[in-house]
BAVONU-752716 format. One record per residue (C-alpha): residue number from 1; residue in three letters; x, y, z. Coordinates in steps of 0.001 Angstrom, whole numbers. Layout:
BEGIN
    i   aa       px       py       pz
  NUM  ALA        X        Y        Z
...
REM end
This chain:
BEGIN
    i   aa       px       py       pz
    1  MET   108594    77972    76799
    2  PRO   110689    75466    74681
    3  PHE   111117    78185    72052
    4  LEU   112408    80650    74661
    5  LEU   114898    78068    75871
    6  MET   116071    77550    72305
    7  LEU   116555    81281    71818
    8  CYS   118437    81562    75077
    9  ALA   120677    78653    74094
   10  SER   121328    80123    70637
   11  SER   122408    83439    72136
   12  ALA   124918    81695    74377
   13  TRP   127088    80013    71742
   14  PRO   130622    79227    72788
   15  GLN   133611    80768    71003
   16  THR   134124    77609    68931
   17  THR   130873    78215    66923
   18  LEU   131746    79846    63589
   19  GLU   129427    82014    61465
   20  ILE   130748    82182    57894
   21  ARG   129591    85017    55622
   22  GLN   132481    85300    53105
   23  ALA   133089    82903    50198
   24  TRP   134536    82563    46701
   25  PHE   132049    81625    43977
   26  SER   132423    80084    40528
   27  ARG   130158    78122    38244
   28  ASP   132598    75205    38391
   29  ALA   136255    74565    39052
   30  SER   137258    75700    35505
   31  HIS   135767    79202    35908
   32  PRO   137498    82030    37756
   33  GLU   136349    82654    41310
   34  LYS   134710    85840    42546
   35  PRO   134369    86913    46164
   36  VAL   130748    86951    47397
   37  ARG   129080    87739    50667
   38  LEU   126701    85213    52143
   39  PRO   123802    84976    51825
   40  ASP   124261    84961    48064
   41  THR   121354    85064    45564
   42  TRP   122280    84285    41953
   43  LYS   119391    86144    40367
   44  GLN   120326    89359    42167
   45  ARG   123840    89114    40686
   46  GLY   122452    88681    37166
   47  LEU   123095    84959    37021
   48  PRO   120544    82304    35979
   49  ALA   118531    81068    38945
   50  ASP   119153    77415    38018
   51  GLY   122202    75260    37334
   52  PHE   125448    74438    39133
   53  GLY   127564    76606    41421
   54  ARG   130713    76186    43525
   55  TYR   131539    77964    46785
   56  ARG   135015    77858    48357
   57  ILE   134883    78991    51957
   58  PRO   138169    79432    53891
   59  PHE   137882    79899    57677
   60  GLU   140145    79927    60730
   61  MET   139842    77975    63990
   62  ARG   141609    79020    67142
   63  GLU   141757    75417    68367
   64  ALA   140856    71941    67162
   65  PRO   137662    70298    68406
   66  PRO   138058    68008    71427
   67  ASP   138078    64309    70724
   68  GLY   134632    62694    70714
   69  GLN   132732    65973    70352
   70  ALA   129962    65980    67691
   71  TRP   130119    68877    65255
   72  ALA   127564    69990    62650
   73  LEU   126986    72358    59777
   74  ARG   123828    74427    59681
   75  ALA   122514    76547    56781
   76  GLU   119275    78483    56427
   77  ARG   119285    77809    52684
   78  LEU   121263    75031    51014
   79  SER   120231    73039    47953
   80  ARG   119113    69483    48530
   81  PHE   121523    68447    45753
   82  HIS   124993    69343    47069
   83  ARG   128540    68025    47617
   84  ILE   130682    69212    50525
   85  TRP   134438    68851    51023
   86  LEU   136172    69753    54286
   87  ASN   139908    70251    53987
   88  GLY   139864    68147    50821
   89  VAL   137852    65327    52335
   90  LEU   134384    64631    50848
   91  VAL   132101    64702    53881
   92  HIS   128652    64760    52279
   93  ALA   127484    63789    48792
   94  PRO   123908    62512    48238
   95  GLU   123379    60229    45273
   96  ASP   122679    62076    42024
   97  THR   119171    60937    41009
   98  PRO   116413    62465    38858
   99  GLU   114249    62728    41977
  100  LEU   116950    64712    43773
  101  ARG   117518    67045    40833
  102  ILE   113798    67730    40463
  103  HIS   113627    68626    44167
  104  ALA   116849    70645    44091
  105  SER   115662    73742    45919
  106  ALA   117214    75748    48746
  107  VAL   116020    74455    52113
  108  LEU   116932    74585    55790
  109  THR   119833    72122    56207
  110  TRP   121510    70312    59103
  111  LEU   124577    68108    58439
  112  GLU   126785    66138    60827
  113  MET   130480    67055    60378
  114  PRO   133491    64838    61201
  115  ALA   135270    66659    63996
  116  ASN   138600    64956    63200
  117  SER   138673    66681    59789
  118  LEU   138850    70088    61460
  119  ARG   142191    71489    62576
  120  GLN   143585    74457    64377
  121  GLY   144357    77352    62115
  122  SER   143344    77480    58407
  123  ASN   140504    75281    57115
  124  GLU   138671    75184    53819
  125  LEU   135081    74216    53038
  126  VAL   134029    73613    49413
  127  VAL   130306    73465    48625
  128  GLU   129054    72484    45168
  129  VAL   125285    72946    44607
  130  TYR   122714    72378    41919
  131  HIS   119492    74445    41888
  132  ARG   116369    73875    39891
  133  ARG   115306    77426    40815
  134  ARG   116215    80074    43421
  135  GLY   119970    79536    43140
  136  GLY   122148    80750    46001
  137  LEU   123517    79983    49443
  138  SER   122839    81384    52910
  139  ALA   125356    82021    55657
  140  ILE   126856    78863    57186
  141  TRP   127328    78014    60858
  142  ILE   129857    75386    61951
  143  GLY   130180    74317    65556
  144  PRO   129334    71753    68210
  145  ALA   126019    70033    67502
  146  ALA   124752    70771    71014
  147  SER   125279    74497    70418
  148  LEU   123632    74625    66989
  149  GLN   120731    72248    67703
  150  PRO   118369    74689    69578
  151  THR   118588    77343    66875
  152  HIS   118063    74794    64135
  153  GLN   115010    73316    65898
  154  TRP   113493    76754    66347
  155  ALA   114051    77612    62674
  156  LEU   112495    74291    61663
  157  MET   109498    74958    63901
  158  ARG   109106    78523    62586
  159  GLN   109509    77734    58894
  160  ALA   107759    74348    58575
  161  THR   105975    72859    61588
  162  LEU   104077    75893    62862
  163  PRO   102764    76955    59419
  164  GLN   101576    73401    58828
  165  TRP    99764    73279    62163
  166  VAL    98152    76671    61655
  167  ASN    96992    75803    58144
  168  MET    95659    72416    59233
  169  LEU    93569    74204    61868
  170  ALA    92411    76676    59224
  171  ALA    91478    73772    56951
  172  GLY    89418    72188    59739
  173  PHE    87603    75446    60415
  174  SER    87016    75844    56679
  175  LEU    85384    72416    56595
  176  LEU    83125    73489    59454
  177  LEU    82111    76611    57545
  178  LEU    81520    74498    54460
  179  LEU    79167    72221    56383
  180  LEU    77373    75312    57665
  181  TRP    77017    76556    54107
  182  LEU    75526    73231    53028
  183  GLU    72694    73940    55464
  184  ARG    72287    77526    54192
  185  ARG    72879    77404    50449
  186  GLN    71673    80964    50023
  187  GLU    74812    82206    51838
  188  HIS    76951    82305    48660
  189  ALA    79696    84443    50191
  190  LEU    80062    81973    53091
  191  GLY    80372    78990    50755
  192  LEU    82892    80679    48428
  193  PHE    85104    81904    51268
  194  SER    85001    78443    52879
  195  LEU    86187    76844    49639
  196  LEU    88865    79517    49185
  197  SER    90193    79047    52701
  198  LEU    90072    75254    52480
  199  LEU    91936    75215    49177
  200  THR    94707    77581    50257
  201  SER    95068    75872    53654
  202  VAL    95521    72458    52062
  203  ARG    98008    73886    49566
  204  ASN   100032    75527    52330
  205  SER    99968    72360    54451
  206  VAL   101474    70130    51750
  207  TYR   104002    72691    50480
  208  GLY   107510    71274    50469
  209  LEU   106250    67689    50397
  210  THR   108703    65232    48808
  211  VAL   107147    62858    46299
  212  PRO   108516    60243    43864
  213  TYR   110073    61565    40686
  214  GLY   107162    60355    38555
  215  LEU   104691    62433    40556
  216  VAL   106631    65690    40751
  217  TRP   104820    67094    37711
  218  ALA   101477    66229    39362
  219  LEU   102459    68015    42601
  220  ASP   103588    71096    40672
  221  LEU   100343    71016    38684
  222  PHE    98401    70785    41947
  223  TYR   100128    73924    43251
  224  TYR    99388    75741    39999
  225  LEU    95728    74699    39890
  226  CYS    95343    75787    43529
  227  GLN    96675    79216    42646
  228  VAL    94272    79571    39711
  229  MET    91248    78374    41695
  230  SER    92210    80619    44626
  231  VAL    92043    83701    42423
  232  LEU    88750    82574    40884
  233  LEU    87194    81855    44295
  234  LEU    88468    85184    45629
  235  SER    86856    86979    42684
  236  TRP    83529    85163    43040
  237  PHE    83568    85801    46791
  238  ALA    84134    89516    46191
  239  LEU    81172    89636    43792
  240  ALA    78906    87781    46226
  241  TRP    80022    89707    49326
  242  SER    79721    93131    47711
  243  GLU    76460    92147    45960
  244  ARG    77749    93677    42722
  245  ARG    77079    92133    39331
  246  LEU    79851    93540    37070
  247  PRO    78919    91481    33978
  248  HIS    82152    92262    32108
  249  TYR    84285    91079    35003
  250  ARG    82194    87923    35277
  251  MET    82659    87295    31569
  252  LEU    86428    87731    31953
  253  LEU    86486    85150    34737
  254  HIS    84403    82695    32735
  255  ILE    86734    83010    29749
  256  ALA    90096    83138    31552
  257  ALA    89394    80348    34051
  258  PRO    89142    77437    31560
  259  LEU    92045    78800    29491
  260  LEU    94358    79032    32494
  261  LEU    93332    75641    33870
  262  LEU    93582    73837    30537
  263  GLY    96768    75616    29497
  264  GLY    98538    74805    32757
  265  SER    97498    71158    32534
  266  MET    98895    70892    28975
  267  ALA   102117    72660    29999
  268  ALA   102608    70240    32928
  269  TRP   102042    67283    30593
  270  LEU   104689    68648    28223
  271  GLY   107127    69461    31027
  272  ARG   106830    73228    30413
  273  LEU   104921    74235    33521
  274  GLU   107749    76418    34900
  275  PRO   107823    78874    31970
  276  TRP   104005    78781    31825
  277  ARG   103806    79830    35482
  278  THR   106263    82652    34874
  279  TRP   103680    84657    32901
  280  ALA   100460    83006    34227
  281  TYR   100970    84107    37831
  282  PRO   101229    87839    36994
  283  LEU    98037    87479    34926
  284  LEU    96279    85931    37925
  285  MET    97391    88829    40126
  286  LEU    95951    91298    37638
  287  MET    92669    89345    37600
  288  ALA    92512    89593    41420
  289  LEU    92828    93384    41501
  290  PRO    89124    94070    40713
  291  ALA    88187    91600    43436
  292  LEU    90323    93445    45986
  293  TRP    88788    96745    44893
  294  LEU    85262    95316    45395
  295  ILE    86162    94018    48865
  296  LEU    87761    97285    49975
  297  ALA    84891    99365    48578
  298  HIS    82278    97188    50292
  299  ALA    84127    97322    53624
  300  HIS    84372   101118    53344
  301  ARG    80703   101494    52348
  302  VAL    79237    99215    55016
  303  GLY    81726   100132    57727
  304  GLY    82740    98223    60830
  305  TRP    86216    97259    61939
  306  ARG    85618    93559    61307
  307  ARG    84864    94129    57629
  308  GLY    87893    96376    57463
  309  ALA    89977    93640    59085
  310  LEU    88781    91092    56518
  311  ALA    89558    93467    53654
  312  SER    93006    94137    55139
  313  ALA    93664    90410    55589
  314  LEU    92747    89697    51973
  315  LEU    94950    92583    50882
  316  ILE    97787    91047    52917
  317  MET    97116    87734    51170
  318  MET    97486    89486    47830
  319  GLY   100749    91032    48972
  320  ALA   101904    87623    50203
  321  ALA   101118    86133    46799
  322  VAL   103247    88783    45087
  323  HIS   106038    88233    47627
  324  ASP   105971    84461    47191
  325  TYR   105985    84842    43396
  326  LEU   109146    86958    43607
  327  VAL   110693    84436    46020
  328  GLY   109910    81612    43643
  329  GLN   111445    83519    40739
  330  GLY   114587    84091    42778
  331  ARG   114248    87883    42741
  332  LEU   114378    88157    46548
  333  PRO   117208    87015    48827
  334  VAL   117642    83273    48950
  335  THR   116931    83326    52692
  336  SER   113407    84706    52113
  337  SER   110570    82409    53157
  338  PHE   107121    82002    51712
  339  ILE   104696    84046    53819
  340  MET   101377    82872    52356
  341  PRO   101112    80095    55009
  342  TRP   100991    82888    57619
  343  ALA    98834    85345    55665
  344  GLN    95967    82973    54843
  345  PRO    95092    82162    58510
  346  LEU    94835    85914    59130
  347  ALA    92029    86084    56578
  348  MET    90335    83113    58227
  349  ILE    90560    84785    61659
  350  ALA    89115    88015    60232
  351  PHE    86266    86135    58561
  352  ALA    85596    84163    61760
  353  SER    85386    87487    63614
  354  LEU    82851    88705    61064
  355  LEU    80805    85527    61522
  356  ALA    81003    85948    65289
  357  GLU    79615    89459    64899
  358  ARG    76734    88099    62807
  359  LEU    76105    85424    65425
  360  VAL    76021    87988    68237
  361  VAL    73692    90226    66232
  362  ALA    71479    87231    65456
  363  LEU    71383    86227    69137
  364  ARG    70482    89765    70166
  365  SER    67774    89883    67517
  366  SER    66539    86481    68656
  367  GLU    66384    87671    72253
  368  ARG    64562    90826    71176
  369  TYR    62148    88837    69049
  370  GLN    61663    86389    71919
  371  VAL    60749    89220    74261
  372  GLU    58392    90623    71647
  373  LEU    56943    87172    71020
  374  GLU    56396    86636    74739
  375  ARG    54673    90005    74910
  376  VAL    52447    89158    71943
  377  VAL    51730    85690    73361
  378  ALA    50846    87211    76736
  379  GLN    48588    89725    74991
  380  ARG    46942    87042    72873
  381  THR    46608    84810    75935
  382  ALA    44905    87614    77823
  383  GLU    42612    88192    74847
  384  LEU    41824    84475    74642
  385  GLN    41182    84329    78362
  386  ALA    38877    87328    78067
  387  SER    37157    85679    75110
  388  ASP    36866    82415    77038
  389  LEU    35456    84302    80023
  390  ALA    32960    86041    77757
  391  LYS    32016    82680    76248
  392  THR    31631    81228    79717
  393  ARG    29365    84062    80785
  394  LEU    27385    83681    77574
  395  LEU    26997    79954    78178
  396  ASP    26010    80523    81772
  397  ALA    23401    83005    80616
  398  ALA    22323    80664    77833
  399  SER    21953    77777    80254
  400  HIS    19412    79849    82115
  401  ASP    17906    82254    79616
  402  LEU    17634    79847    76662
  403  ARG    16289    76946    78648
  404  GLN    13642    79058    80318
  405  PRO    11616    79705    77161
  406  VAL    12250    76160    75897
  407  THR    10828    74771    79126
  408  ALA     7890    77189    78943
  409  ILE     7144    76246    75328
  410  GLY     7284    72563    76203
  411  LEU     4834    72996    79040
  412  GLN     2460    75071    76934
  413  LEU     2599    72595    74039
  414  GLY     1900    69770    76475
  415  MET    -1146    71590    77881
  416  ALA    -2384    72474    74393
  417  ARG    -2092    68866    73283
  418  SER    -3938    67596    76368
  419  ARG    -6816    70034    75780
  420  THR    -7461    69370    72094
  421  THR    -9236    66414    70593
  422  GLU    -9147    67461    66940
  423  PRO    -6781    65053    65085
  424  GLY    -5289    67666    62770
  425  GLN    -4362    69984    65617
  426  ARG    -2918    67106    67664
  427  GLN     -786    66143    64651
  428  LEU      514    69697    64348
  429  LEU     1211    69809    68072
  430  ASP     3042    66465    67859
  431  ARG     5301    67863    65118
  432  ALA     5900    70961    67188
  433  MET     6838    68773    70152
  434  GLN     9270    66814    67962
  435  GLY    10909    70043    66823
  436  LEU    11095    71257    70403
  437  GLN    12686    67981    71489
  438  SER    15326    68403    68748
  439  LEU    15967    71937    69972
  440  GLU    16285    70699    73562
  441  SER    18722    67987    72438
  442  LEU    20836    70471    70474
  443  LEU    20856    72967    73344
  444  LYS    21795    70288    75850
  445  GLY    24582    68992    73605
  446  LEU    25988    72481    73038
  447  LEU    26022    73280    76727
  448  ASP    27524    69913    77685
  449  TYR    30271    70244    75058
  450  SER    31066    73817    76086
  451  ARG    31250    72944    79780
  452  LEU    33537    69996    79070
  453  SER    35784    72235    76958
  454  ARG    36249    74687    79814
  455  THR    39507    74235    81688
  456  GLU    37886    74651    85108
  457  ALA    35502    71743    84525
  458  LEU    37020    69022    86707
  459  ALA    36177    65335    86906
  460  ALA    35401    63574    90202
  461  PRO    36611    59969    89763
  462  GLY    35277    57295    92036
  463  PRO    34378    53579    92036
  464  VAL    31774    52672    89423
  465  ARG    29985    49298    89200
  466  VAL    29996    48450    85521
  467  GLN    26871    46264    85534
  468  GLY    24817    48978    87218
  469  LEU    26126    51417    84621
  470  PHE    25145    49037    81813
  471  ASP    21643    48537    83282
  472  SER    21069    52280    83617
  473  ILE    22168    52976    80047
  474  CYS    20240    50090    78499
  475  LEU    17063    51122    80283
  476  HIS    16983    54207    78057
  477  ALA    18627    52696    74947
  478  GLU    16489    49541    74691
  479  PRO    13327    51304    73440
  480  LEU    15332    53183    70784
  481  ALA    17007    49988    69543
  482  ARG    13704    48119    69521
  483  ALA    12063    50928    67537
  484  ARG    14773    50599    64857
  485  GLY    14505    46815    64761
  486  LEU    17970    46263    66244
  487  GLN    19163    43757    68812
  488  LEU    20832    45414    71788
  489  ARG    23091    42913    73534
  490  VAL    24871    43536    76822
  491  ARG    27602    41263    78092
  492  PRO    27229    41009    81906
  493  SER    30195    42108    83990
  494  THR    31120    42068    87666
  495  ALA    33954    44554    87224
  496  TRP    34430    47872    88990
  497  VAL    36288    50743    87365
  498  LEU    37648    54088    88541
  499  SER    36020    57026    86781
  500  ASP    33614    59912    87138
  501  PRO    30230    58121    87146
  502  LEU    28322    60981    85486
  503  LEU    30897    61591    82729
  504  LEU    31436    57877    82132
  505  GLU    27686    57315    81810
  506  GLN    27449    60261    79437
  507  ILE    30246    58805    77277
  508  LEU    28633    55370    77015
  509  ARG    25150    56845    76475
  510  ASN    26432    58930    73571
  511  LEU    28390    56041    72062
  512  LEU    25450    53681    72348
  513  SER    22983    56257    70995
  514  ASN    25350    57027    68107
  515  ALA    25693    53325    67256
  516  ILE    21912    52753    67291
  517  GLN    21206    55841    65171
  518  HIS    23683    54843    62454
  519  THR    22926    51114    62308
  520  ASP    20139    50043    59963
  521  SER    20217    46283    60562
  522  GLY    21889    43794    62854
  523  GLY    22606    44905    66365
  524  VAL    24756    46713    68900
  525  LEU    26931    45159    71610
  526  LEU    27938    46773    74903
  527  ALA    30698    44891    76730
  528  LEU    33784    45109    78935
  529  ARG    37076    43356    78163
  530  ARG    39767    42982    80824
  531  ARG    43408    43693    79906
  532  GLY    45555    43319    83017
  533  THR    44920    46250    85348
  534  THR    42837    48074    82756
  535  ALA    39556    47441    81046
  536  TRP    38203    48321    77613
  537  LEU    34577    49380    77506
  538  GLU    33407    48514    73985
  539  VAL    30463    49581    71879
  540  ARG    30271    47501    68676
  541  ASP    27758    47895    65883
  542  THR    26985    46394    62470
  543  GLY    26575    49777    60803
  544  PRO    28081    51087    57556
  545  GLY    31557    51593    59021
  546  ILE    33838    54612    58805
  547  ALA    36648    55195    56320
  548  ALA    40155    55708    57748
  549  ALA    40284    59258    56383
  550  ASP    37175    60209    58402
  551  GLN    37959    58476    61702
  552  GLN    39488    61593    63255
  553  ARG    37016    64026    61725
  554  ILE    33938    62402    63267
  555  PHE    35040    63629    66716
  556  GLU    34714    67249    65571
  557  PRO    31538    69136    66538
  558  PHE    28597    68959    64097
  559  VAL    30273    66409    61807
  560  GLN    27769    63815    60532
  561  LEU    29112    61657    57726
  562  GLN    25825    59888    56926
  563  ASN    23612    62933    57379
  564  PRO    24476    65541    54716
  565  ALA    20887    66816    54748
  566  ARG    21095    67404    58539
  567  ALA    17985    65356    59290
  568  ARG    16930    66009    62895
  569  GLU    16189    62389    63640
  570  ARG    19850    61511    62953
  571  GLY    21082    63609    65880
  572  THR    22912    66914    66283
  573  GLY    26500    65895    65499
  574  LEU    27723    66706    69010
  575  GLY    27652    63238    70581
  576  LEU    31157    62114    69650
  577  ALA    32609    65567    70304
  578  ILE    31193    65356    73833
  579  VAL    32606    61839    74153
  580  GLN    36113    63008    73224
  581  GLU    36024    66007    75571
  582  ALA    34700    63912    78446
  583  ALA    37375    61245    77839
  584  ARG    40027    63962    77810
  585  LYS    38762    65286    81143
  586  LEU    38869    61811    82640
  587  GLY    42272    60966    81175
  588  HIS    40771    57926    79436
  589  VAL    41950    56759    76018
  590  ILE    39314    56349    73334
  591  THR    40043    54445    70119
  592  LEU    38113    53502    67020
  593  GLN    38405    50472    64776
  594  SER    36240    50503    61689
  595  GLN    36121    49479    58056
  596  PRO    33526    50564    55513
  597  GLY    30818    47909    55282
  598  ARG    31980    45999    58383
  599  GLY    30755    48125    61276
  600  SER    32603    50026    63967
  601  CYS    34010    49428    67448
  602  PHE    34580    52286    69899
  603  ARG    36809    51407    72862
  604  LEU    37312    53386    76062
  605  GLN    40244    52429    78298
  606  VAL    39523    52758    82032
  607  PRO    41441    51511    85108
  608  LEU    40124    48417    86882
  609  ILE    39751    48432    90681
  610  GLU    38674    46001    93350
  611  ALA    35035    46112    94423
  612  PRO    34638    48551    97363
  613  ILE    33536    47217   100733
  614  SER    30412    49396   100711
  615  PRO    29301    49431    97116
  616  GLY    26497    51668    96084
  617  VAL    27853    55178    96117
  618  SER    28661    55161    92421
  619  ALA    26955    52025    91241
  620  ALA    25037    53932    88582
  621  THR    21951    51808    89040
  622  PRO    18774    52789    87255
  623  ASP    16054    54689    89047
  624  THR    13502    51989    89880
  625  ALA    11861    53507    92985
  626  PRO     8220    52481    93111
  627  PRO     5831    55352    92415
  628  LEU     3863    56821    95339
  629  PRO       91    56944    95099
  630  ALA    -1348    60175    93817
  631  LEU    -1877    62720    96551
  632  PRO    -4986    64796    96932
  633  ALA    -4839    68449    96053
  634  MET    -1556    69910    97337
  635  GLN     -287    73395    97997
  636  VAL     2696    74359    95775
  637  TRP     4808    77462    96004
  638  LEU     6389    78309    92629
  639  VAL     9357    80700    92634
  640  GLU    10495    81696    89096
  641  ASP    11786    85070    87915
  642  ASP    10945    84451    84257
  643  ALA     7341    85603    83824
  644  SER     6484    83432    80800
  645  LEU     7921    80282    82352
  646  ARG     6289    81116    85696
  647  GLU     2879    81438    84018
  648  ALA     3374    78236    82015
  649  LEU     4442    76248    85068
  650  ALA     1589    77631    87150
  651  GLU     -938    76741    84472
  652  GLN      513    73231    84143
  653  LEU      473    72633    87887
  654  GLN    -3047    73934    88169
  655  GLY    -4012    71638    85348
  656  TRP    -2898    68721    87516
  657  GLY    -5221    69872    90296
  658  LEU    -2609    71572    92465
  659  ARG    -3049    74848    94287
  660  VAL     -292    77171    93094
  661  GLN     1048    80345    94635
  662  ALA     3613    81997    92335
  663  PHE     6476    84301    93349
  664  ALA     9057    86245    91278
  665  ASP    11932    86224    93809
  666  ALA    13055    84879    97185
  667  GLU    12293    88106    99036
  668  SER     8602    87778    98131
  669  VAL     8604    84363    99815
  670  LEU    10693    84998   102920
  671  LYS     9626    88543   103860
  672  PRO     5981    87659   104834
  673  LEU     7250    84750   106951
  674  ALA     9119    87177   109210
  675  HIS     5857    88887   110341
  676  THR     3173    86211   110102
  677  THR     2776    82556   110794
  678  LEU     1804    80673   107638
  679  PRO     1222    76951   107218
  680  PRO     3920    75224   105143
  681  PRO     3124    74243   101577
  682  ASP     3430    70646   100399
  683  TRP     5972    71545    97703
  684  VAL     8293    74428    96857
  685  LEU     9497    74621    93259
  686  SER    12270    77198    92832
  687  ASP    14605    78266    90074
  688  LEU    18302    78418    91062
  689  ARG    19028    81800    89555
  690  LEU    16855    84355    91233
  691  PRO    17440    88078    91692
  692  GLY    19032    88706    95086
  693  LEU    19117    85517    97158
  694  ASP    19355    82482    94871
  695  GLY    17055    79486    94954
  696  ALA    19446    77287    96971
  697  GLY    19698    79884    99749
  698  MET    15928    80364    99844
  699  LEU    15251    76601   100007
  700  SER    17805    76221   102809
  701  ALA    15972    78901   104828
  702  LEU    12565    77266   104204
  703  LEU    13866    73790   105072
  704  ASP    15361    75136   108290
  705  ARG    11877    76444   109138
  706  TRP     9950    73404   107893
  707  PRO    12245    70338   107827
  708  GLN     9555    68073   106296
  709  LEU     9016    70398   103369
  710  ARG     9507    68826    99937
  711  ALA    11527    71072    97619
  712  VAL    12644    70999    93981
  713  LEU    15539    73126    92696
  714  MET    15225    73781    88953
  715  SER    18602    74525    87336
  716  ALA    20359    74563    83983
  717  GLU    23742    74006    85673
  718  ARG    25474    70672    85166
  719  GLN    26520    70585    88818
  720  PRO    24053    72738    90749
  721  PRO    24411    73089    94512
  722  THR    23167    70046    96355
  723  GLY    21216    69988    99579
  724  ARG    17945    68777   101078
  725  TRP    16114    69204    97802
  726  ILE    15539    67433    94551
  727  ILE    17426    68613    91452
  728  LEU    15399    69012    88250
  729  HIS    17609    69856    85255
  730  LYS    16331    72272    82649
  731  PRO    14924    71860    80139
  732  PHE    12561    69228    81532
  733  SER     9398    67820    80100
  734  PRO     5981    67900    81777
  735  ALA     6337    64139    82351
  736  GLU     9582    64631    84298
  737  LEU     7941    67284    86491
  738  TRP     4857    65082    87027
  739  GLN     7091    62166    87975
  740  GLN     8899    64209    90630
  741  LEU     5696    65561    92142
  742  HIS     3824    62270    92213
  743  GLN     6575    59681    92751
  744  THR     8958    61364    95178
  745  PRO     8304    60603    98846
  746  ALA     8660    63255   101489
  747  PRO    12294    63485   102640
  748  GLU    13163    62251   106106
  749  HIS    15253    64546   108270
  750  PRO    16794    63923   111674
  751  ASN    14975    66875   113174
  752  ALA    11597    66121   111542
  753  SER     8691    65899   113997
REM end
């Protein structure tokens, strides 16, 4: 809007504003005058472009300026070194200094004029100028300052301020591209164009800068070096962008570049840079022609309007360089302006458009790849879920099908051992039992680890009395520690913690068993340490310790650092893996502190709670129920679908003096009861997984019929269905079965008679 106001004001000059385009020219007062038309360019009239010149400009005024009115003289091009007389009165004469002479070039000029020196009628203006280059004079406007000011401000904005602003913005964007290139060094074309744009933008921004006389040669050398480097960067950019090698052209650049740079520097030092530039600049333009051809050919070959726009912008830059060279040599009218400050930002805009296209293409590719990645991830997730489901089904089958024969073998080995008295055979049977126990331990560990790894396995946290937990664990661990000659110490505790009692007991059992197995001398400590609202359950040992490099690896399945031979008595390598999975399920933190030769300390962080009002639900106390006296011969119904296990169990039960009636499924048990009245047996032993109705459903039906019936549900599940029966986990030993049959009292029911 300010520019429009200026233009409007300039088009509304009053009649007193004078535009002068006729003058008389001579080299000095002693030479004859010749009429010239302004603007006047010396070089176009065959005169040297430098030196002195004198213009005598007569003009007429219809009336004298009013008193007190400010008048001014405005010229598009007037040398900085000038003297002006108005009607014989010297009105402007800057001091003649070396600095002024070295900067004596034609520039936009605004001078205040004494209004009292102007008169009505004939007036005469004499202008003496000195030019270092580009000699000449533009048309001159004389008039009231208020009338000339808007046009002068607009010309100043158009010729100096706006180009500087535009090139400063281009320089900032070039720096941004340069930083981007520093992150992607393989983008050679990006880096070279960024340097080219930055160099030309800085050169255009400082053009016309006035410096002290002693630094003028340095400023001129800077302009020259910028021109040389611009051509070199343009050529290297063209080679990188077009992906052409052109070895001869590269060799020319490598030879010409140092010669031009060194030669220009020597010429500036000797004060001969101006004649050096006269022939060096045309040579640079010739060197840039192959680069322009490469850029145009690449844009035509690849296609796309953005590449064409960049090629056109660089071609315009080349044309601007030729134009500015002719302006500098004075071969174009003196009023001509340098256009490179406007041409270079065009190339930057075109290149930015090309980068924007690459960014859009990259974003579209990224979105397409993201969709494809999501599809692949969904497919892989479905495959993993199917694999996990298959593993789950396999484990469920293994928990039943693998434990069945293991249980049957254990029962048969137990019966064989009880029936033989020959020492050699008993020794062989003992070894077989040891191997079977190792197999049972491995199978149990595998199934426990797999169940804990399954996402659907959820923990059931509740209040746990720590001392009861310690007593239960030590009841089983004390014989093992005593057998290895170790001292098992337990620090008493009255604390209660919040955790899943079964998983927490399993964690501490495995940690304590692991510590006892790997400690040869000394002892093991089980303790609780309070830390604010949390507690650390600790298992310390005096074993060999664990190196820092192995402290994460020991939690992996089947890793046993001190058992390279995989000795069965040293465990299966699943204990700590189960500990980590169980701790993850519970959300507890487990840590390890250990040094080789100084033992180990495993810590489990659990939340502390206040003791519940009715303790006992999750006190984890050991089973200390007094055994019942042996009963006389009892009737037992055995329901097992596995024939080998059914036969083994029946033989074992009969060996204990029990009367056994075996069934293969629930239908064989329940169907006769619908038509006849049979007396209830003393015990019903049933497998959970039966064809048709499962064991839990069958036992529920029998207990509804005979509430005082004692029932055992045999299952390989970690959490089998609970009810009015006893749970016996597979695989179980003959001793565990004997203990249930002989030490479990008959259950009491509300509806029992």
